[in-house]
C-alpha positions in Angstrom: -119.6 9.1 -16.4 -120.0 11.1 -13.2 -117.3 11.5 -10.6 -117.7 10.9 -6.9 -117.9 14.7 -6.5 -120.8 14.8 -9.0 -122.7 12.2 -7.0 -122.3 13.9 -3.6 -125.1 16.5 -4.1 -127.5 13.7 -5.2 -126.7 11.6 -2.2 -127.2 14.6 0.1 -130.6 15.4 -1.6 -131.7 11.7 -1.2 -130.7 11.7 2.5 -132.4 15.1 3.1 -135.6 14.0 1.3 -135.7 10.8 3.3 -135.1 12.6 6.6 -135.4 10.8 9.9 -138.3 10.0 12.3 -138.5 9.8 16.1 -139.9 6.3 16.0 -138.6 3.1 14.4 -140.8 1.2 12.0 -141.9 -1.0 14.9 -143.1 2.2 16.7 -144.9 3.5 13.6 -146.7 0.2 13.2 -147.7 0.2 16.8 -149.1 3.7 16.6 -151.1 2.9 13.5 -152.7 -0.1 15.2 -153.3 1.9 18.4 -155.3 4.4 16.3 -157.2 1.8 14.3 -157.1 -1.8 15.8 -159.0 -3.2 12.7 -156.5 -1.8 10.2 -155.3 -4.3 7.7 -151.6 -5.0 7.6 -151.6 -4.0 4.0 -153.0 -0.6 4.9 -150.5 -0.2 7.8 -147.7 -1.0 5.5 -148.8 1.6 3.0 -149.2 4.2 5.8 -145.8 3.5 7.2 -144.0 3.1 3.9 -143.1 -0.5 4.2 -143.6 -3.7 2.2 -146.5 -5.8 3.4 -144.0 -8.6 4.2 -141.9 -6.3 6.4 -145.0 -5.1 8.2 -146.1 -8.7 8.9 -142.7 -9.4 10.4 -143.0 -6.3 12.6 -146.5 -7.3 13.8 -145.1 -10.7 14.6 -142.2 -9.1 16.6 -144.7 -6.9 18.5 -146.9 -9.9 19.3 -143.8 -11.9 20.4 -142.7 -9.0 22.6 -146.1 -8.9 24.3 -146.8 -5.3 23.1 -149.6 -6.4 20.8 -152.3 -9.1 20.8 -153.8 -10.4 17.6 -157.3 -11.7 17.6 -159.0 -13.3 14.6 -162.5 -11.8 13.9 -164.1 -13.5 11.0 -161.7 -13.2 8.0 -159.7 -10.4 9.5 -157.6 -9.6 12.5 -158.2 -7.1 15.3 -155.2 -5.9 17.2 -155.1 -4.8 20.9 -152.2 -2.9 22.4 -151.1 -4.5 25.7 -151.3 -1.4 27.7 -149.3 -2.6 30.7 -146.5 -4.1 28.6 -143.0 -2.5 28.8 -141.7 -0.6 25.8 -138.8 -3.1 25.6 -135.8 -0.8 25.4 -133.5 0.1 28.4 -134.0 3.8 27.8 -137.8 3.3 28.3 -137.5 0.8 31.2 -140.5 0.9 33.4 -142.6 2.8 30.9 -145.8 1.1 29.8 -147.1 1.1 26.3 -150.1 3.2 27.3 -147.8 5.8 28.8 -145.5 5.8 25.8 -148.5 6.1 23.4 -150.5 8.3 25.8 -153.7 6.4 25.0 -154.5 5.4 28.6 
């Protein structure tokens, strides 16, 4: 059985391998849908590294926050970024989604 000291390098490796990203999962989902508005949530989840269920929850959050609009097209959805919506964090106050994503 390993000691705590034996586990420390493994923990450090797992943290180093995982790293960090500039955006939250919500930001990653928003960027994916800005690039391809017809992308399926299943594909967004795979691209971002989330479960499909978590990705659906994030899309719902973005719709509720007014950053994303979901439109039914046949049997699939099409997503539109609400370009004038605020980014929703005090640090980004006054910055629109279009400016944040630089897709204006």
